[in-house]
C-alpha positions as CSV (number, residue, x, y, z in Angstrom):
1,M,-41.7,58.2,86.0
2,A,-38.2,57.8,87.2
3,K,-36.1,60.1,88.8
4,C,-32.5,60.5,86.5
5,A,-29.5,62.3,86.2
6,F,-27.8,63.0,82.9
7,L,-23.8,63.9,83.1
8,G,-22.5,65.3,80.2
9,L,-24.2,67.9,78.2
10,G,-22.3,67.7,74.6
11,V,-24.3,68.1,71.2
12,M,-25.7,64.5,71.8
13,G,-26.1,64.7,76.1
14,F,-28.0,68.0,75.8
15,P,-31.0,67.0,73.7
16,M,-31.2,63.8,75.2
17,A,-31.8,65.0,78.6
18,G,-34.2,67.4,77.1
19,H,-36.2,64.5,76.0
20,L,-36.3,62.9,79.3
21,R,-37.7,65.8,80.7
22,A,-40.3,66.2,77.8
23,N,-41.5,62.6,78.8
24,G,-42.2,63.5,82.2
25,H,-38.9,62.2,83.9
26,D,-37.3,64.0,87.0
27,V,-34.2,65.1,85.6
28,Q,-30.7,66.8,86.8
29,V,-28.1,67.5,84.8
30,W,-24.6,68.2,85.4
31,N,-22.1,69.4,83.0
32,R,-17.8,69.8,83.7
33,T,-18.6,73.3,82.2
34,P,-21.2,74.5,84.7
35,S,-22.6,77.1,82.1
36,R,-23.9,74.2,79.7
37,A,-25.7,73.0,82.6
38,Q,-27.5,76.3,83.2
39,E,-28.3,76.9,79.5
40,W,-30.0,73.7,79.9
41,E,-32.2,75.0,83.0
42,D,-32.8,78.2,81.2
43,I,-34.7,76.2,78.6
44,H,-36.2,73.6,80.8
45,G,-37.0,75.7,83.9
46,E,-34.8,73.8,86.6
47,G,-32.6,71.0,86.8
48,A,-29.0,72.3,86.9
49,A,-26.9,70.6,89.7
50,Q,-23.9,72.2,90.8
51,T,-22.3,69.1,91.6
52,L,-22.0,65.5,90.7
53,E,-22.8,64.2,93.8
54,V,-25.9,66.5,93.9
55,A,-26.8,65.5,90.7
56,V,-27.2,61.6,91.3
57,E,-28.3,61.5,94.9
58,G,-31.4,59.3,95.1
59,C,-31.8,58.7,91.4
60,D,-33.3,55.7,89.8
61,Y,-31.3,56.1,86.9
62,V,-27.4,58.2,86.3
63,M,-26.8,58.7,82.3
64,I,-23.4,59.4,81.3
65,C,-22.5,60.8,77.9
66,V,-18.8,62.2,77.8
67,G,-15.9,61.8,75.9
68,A,-13.8,58.4,76.4
69,D,-12.9,55.8,78.9
70,Q,-11.0,58.1,81.4
71,D,-14.0,60.2,81.6
72,V,-16.3,57.6,82.5
73,F,-13.9,56.4,85.1
74,D,-13.3,59.9,86.7
75,I,-17.3,60.1,86.8
76,M,-17.4,56.9,88.5
77,D,-14.3,57.6,91.1
78,R,-16.7,60.7,91.9
79,T,-19.9,59.7,91.9
80,L,-19.7,55.8,93.3
81,P,-20.3,56.8,96.9
82,S,-23.5,58.9,96.0
83,L,-24.7,55.7,94.2
84,A,-27.6,54.0,96.4
85,P,-28.1,50.3,95.6
86,G,-30.5,49.3,93.2
87,T,-29.5,52.7,90.8
88,T,-28.9,51.8,87.3
89,V,-26.0,53.5,85.7
90,I,-26.4,53.8,81.8
91,D,-23.0,54.8,79.9
92,H,-24.1,56.6,76.7
93,T,-20.2,57.3,76.2
94,T,-18.3,55.2,73.2
95,A,-15.7,53.8,75.4
96,S,-14.0,50.5,75.1
97,P,-15.5,47.3,76.0
98,D,-13.0,46.7,78.6
99,C,-14.3,49.9,79.9
100,A,-17.6,49.0,80.3
101,R,-16.8,45.5,82.1
102,E,-14.7,47.1,84.6
103,V,-17.1,49.9,85.3
104,A,-19.8,47.0,85.3
105,K,-17.6,45.0,88.1
106,R,-17.1,48.3,90.0
107,L,-20.6,49.0,90.4
108,A,-22.1,45.3,91.1
109,D,-19.7,45.1,94.0
110,A,-21.8,48.3,95.3
111,G,-25.1,46.7,94.3
112,V,-25.3,49.4,91.3
113,D,-26.6,48.0,88.1
114,F,-25.2,49.0,84.7
115,I,-25.5,49.2,81.1
116,D,-23.4,50.1,78.8
117,A,-25.2,51.9,76.0
118,P,-23.5,53.9,73.0
119,I,-25.8,55.4,70.7
120,S,-25.7,56.4,67.2
121,G,-27.7,58.7,64.7
122,G,-25.4,61.7,65.6
123,Q,-27.0,65.3,66.5
124,S,-29.6,65.1,64.6
125,G,-31.0,61.9,65.7
126,A,-30.2,63.0,69.1
127,E,-32.2,66.5,68.5
128,A,-35.6,64.2,67.2
129,G,-35.0,61.7,70.1
130,R,-34.5,58.6,67.4
131,L,-31.0,57.3,68.4
132,S,-30.3,53.5,67.8
133,I,-29.1,52.4,71.1
134,M,-26.8,49.5,71.5
135,C,-26.9,47.7,75.1
136,G,-25.1,45.4,77.3
137,G,-25.4,44.4,80.5
138,E,-27.9,42.2,82.7
139,R,-31.2,41.4,80.7
140,S,-33.3,42.1,83.5
141,V,-31.7,45.2,84.2
142,F,-32.1,46.0,80.3
143,D,-35.6,45.2,80.4
144,A,-36.1,47.7,83.1
145,A,-34.3,50.3,81.6
146,E,-36.0,50.2,78.2
147,P,-39.2,52.4,78.7
148,V,-36.9,55.1,79.7
149,L,-34.4,54.6,77.1
150,R,-37.5,55.4,74.9
151,S,-37.6,58.8,75.7
152,Y,-34.7,59.5,73.1
153,G,-34.1,56.1,71.2
154,K,-35.8,54.4,68.2
155,T,-33.8,51.2,67.8
156,I,-32.7,49.9,71.2
157,T,-30.9,46.5,71.1
158,Y,-29.9,44.2,74.0
159,L,-26.9,42.3,72.9
160,G,-25.6,40.7,75.7
161,A,-23.2,40.8,78.7
162,A,-21.4,44.1,79.9
163,G,-19.1,45.0,76.7
164,S,-21.4,43.9,74.2
165,G,-23.0,47.4,73.4
166,Q,-19.4,48.7,73.3
167,T,-18.4,46.0,70.6
168,A,-21.4,46.4,68.6
169,K,-20.5,50.2,68.3
170,C,-17.1,49.5,67.3
171,V,-18.7,47.4,64.5
172,N,-21.2,50.5,63.7
173,Q,-18.0,52.4,63.2
174,I,-16.1,50.4,61.3
175,C,-19.2,50.0,58.8
176,I,-19.5,53.7,58.6
177,A,-15.4,54.5,57.8
178,G,-15.6,52.0,54.8
179,T,-19.1,53.5,53.6
180,L,-17.4,56.9,53.7
181,Q,-14.1,55.5,52.0
182,G,-16.4,54.5,49.0
183,L,-18.5,57.6,49.0
184,S,-15.4,59.6,48.7
185,E,-13.8,57.8,46.5
186,G,-17.1,57.8,44.2
187,L,-17.7,61.3,44.6
188,R,-13.9,62.2,43.2
189,F,-14.6,59.7,40.2
190,A,-17.7,61.7,39.4
191,Q,-16.1,65.3,39.9
192,A,-13.4,64.1,37.4
193,A,-15.9,63.0,35.2
194,G,-17.7,66.2,35.4
195,L,-21.0,64.7,36.6
196,D,-23.6,66.7,38.5
197,P,-23.9,65.8,41.8
198,D,-27.7,66.4,42.5
199,A,-28.1,64.3,39.2
200,L,-25.7,62.0,40.4
201,L,-27.8,61.5,43.7
202,S,-31.0,60.9,42.0
203,A,-29.3,58.1,39.5
204,I,-27.8,55.8,42.2
205,G,-29.2,57.1,45.5
206,G,-32.1,54.7,45.1
207,G,-30.3,51.6,44.0
208,A,-27.9,49.2,45.5
209,A,-25.5,51.9,46.6
210,Q,-27.9,53.9,48.8
211,S,-26.8,54.3,52.4
212,W,-27.4,57.2,54.9
213,Q,-24.0,58.4,54.3
214,M,-25.0,59.0,50.7
215,D,-28.6,60.4,51.3
216,N,-27.4,63.0,54.1
217,R,-23.7,63.6,53.0
218,L,-23.1,63.4,49.4
219,L,-24.3,67.0,48.2
220,S,-22.6,68.9,51.5
221,M,-19.3,66.4,50.6
222,A,-19.8,67.9,46.8
223,A,-20.2,71.6,48.2
224,D,-17.0,71.2,50.6
225,E,-19.2,71.5,53.7
226,F,-18.0,69.9,56.7
227,D,-18.9,72.2,59.5
228,F,-21.5,69.7,61.1
229,G,-22.2,66.4,62.5
230,F,-19.8,63.9,64.0
231,A,-16.5,64.9,64.5
232,I,-13.3,63.4,63.1
233,D,-11.3,63.8,66.2
234,W,-14.0,61.6,67.8
235,M,-14.1,59.2,65.0
236,R,-10.4,58.4,65.2
237,K,-11.0,57.8,69.0
238,D,-13.6,55.2,68.1
239,L,-11.4,53.8,65.4
240,A,-8.9,53.5,67.8
241,I,-10.8,51.5,70.1
242,A,-11.8,49.1,67.2
243,L,-8.7,48.6,65.9
244,S,-7.2,47.6,69.5
245,E,-9.8,44.9,69.7
246,A,-9.4,43.7,66.6
247,E,-5.7,43.6,67.1
248,A,-6.6,41.6,70.5
249,M,-8.6,39.2,68.4
250,G,-5.9,38.4,65.9
251,L,-8.0,40.2,63.1
252,D,-7.1,42.3,60.5
253,L,-9.3,45.6,59.2
254,P,-7.3,46.8,56.6
255,V,-9.9,49.7,55.2
256,A,-10.8,50.6,58.8
257,A,-6.8,51.0,59.1
258,Q,-6.6,53.1,56.1
259,V,-9.4,55.2,56.5
260,D,-8.3,56.1,60.1
261,A,-4.6,57.3,58.3
262,A,-6.7,59.3,55.7
263,Y,-8.5,61.1,59.0
264,G,-5.0,61.6,60.3
265,K,-4.3,63.8,57.3
266,V,-7.7,66.0,57.4
267,Q,-6.6,66.4,61.0
268,E,-3.2,67.9,59.8
269,M,-5.4,69.8,57.4
270,G,-6.9,71.6,60.3
271,G,-10.1,69.4,59.7
272,G,-10.6,67.4,63.5
273,R,-13.6,69.6,64.5
274,Q,-15.2,69.1,60.9
275,D,-17.9,66.0,60.2
276,T,-16.5,62.6,59.1
277,S,-17.5,63.1,55.5
278,A,-14.8,65.7,55.6
279,L,-12.7,62.2,54.8
280,V,-12.9,62.9,51.1
281,R,-10.4,65.8,51.9
282,S,-7.9,63.4,52.1
283,L,-8.7,62.5,48.2
284,P,-7.3,65.8,46.1
285,K,-9.5,67.0,43.5
286,T,-8.1,66.1,39.8
């Protein structure tokens, strides 16, 4: 079993670190708000580290799951002097591909390995230990780390050099944005026509229109229930990365840009912390 540090105990990181412990790994956790780490220790018996340096000391693997590029860079600045050569840092943050490549270079100069490993599956996937994990880095490093990632990952895919995992996550968010836009428009159309949402889901949920979003969000969208799941604030951060990458490649992403602007409207309505399915709120009911 491996000695692991898990840095960042948000709605995703908290259960992910728990799955590591449940699978027999030695786990130390750290969170910017110490009470969150103490809450994790109260559940699991031990493991809350008072400082980043203590958390990563002597670890085989250091998992990071924080908010954005700057958070990753800040953690690297603080922990790099404490990371022993041969340690593998696995970043589950949804960050930019450039961030992943820069961190990989800095760590390599210190003899530390790196995998950018953004995740998909939401809070429910983290709690069930069934996340999809998109990985970039050296293949041999990925192969060694995969059994540890199996603690909370169902689908774990190697995609190429450092930054490839984050690039795949951009694709993931672009696709989700388009799916939710179609689902939102379809729901408003159905509501205007007077269709029953339960009957509608039964009618089309097993056909070509089926999606995870339809299965898990159509009825809650119809009921105007959005206080759960992946927050719009985070989705806009992710879409900003994808749109920036697209611009650098000379690509136009019209639907992703439209959805991003629509999410801005929902934020202005006070919905920044609501689930991404609250996109439907940008389309008024008739």
